[in-house]
Every structure is written in C-alpha cells, then in structure tokens.
C-alpha positions, 0 to 999 in steps of 0.5 A: 586494507589491501587483499592479495592473491595470486593469479597463475599464468602459465609456469609464473605466479603472478602477485596481485594487489587489489585495493578496497575502498570501504566507503565505496563498498558501503555506499554501494552495499546501502544502495543494494539495501534501500533498492531491495527494500523497496522492489521487495516490498508487499504493499501492493493489496491485492485487487477485488474486483467484487469490492466498491471502495468506498472513496466519499460518504456524508451521513445526515440523520431525521428525527422522526415524528412523535407516532414514529420516534426513532431515528433514521441515518441517511448516508449518500456514499460515493464506491470505485471499483477497484478492479474496473475503476468504475464509480457510483453514487449509492444511499443508505437507509437505517435507524443503527448509526455504525453500520453507516458506510465509512471511507475505505470500506467495501461495498 
C-alpha cells in the first residue's frame, strides 16, 4: 500500500510517497507486544518479611504405646526468610497429619 502526503514548503507543495512494508510492521508490532507483555507482567510476588517460607520438609511418624496409642507426626523442615534470606531448620510435632508443614507454606 502506498500512502501519499503533501508537505507544504513555502509556496510550493511537495508530493511525497512513503511505502510501508507490512511484514516489517507486523514484526515490529509483535516485538512491541511481547516486550510490553513481559515488562508489564505482575508475576513478582510482594515480599513478606514476617514469612519464613518452607523450602524442605521431612515428616515421619511414631506409633504410641499401648497405654498412649496416639500417633505422633514429627516434621523436620527448613525455612528461608523472604526478605533477609536467612535459612533456619525447625521441628514440629503434632497428632494431626494434615497440620504438618508443607513446602511453600509460610511458617
């Protein structure tokens, strides 16, 4: 497609011809769209400085005695603070298996 425009230079109008290459235009628009999509993405999570994120958790259980038949769940887990990067190893004991620390949780 040819776009024509008139440029006024003093008293003599000059006719100009600009040729637009649509393949180049599509390529440029695609590059702009991809760049904007990645630069405008909201993938970054806000850091919570009070959060020690669980990075590893190992749970095991010990069956109680005949006098105390409750089963105890012991978890040894590692956390990493989101702001300071401090890594800690902690332990957790419970009788409910679903309350054990899981990877990705804040503790």
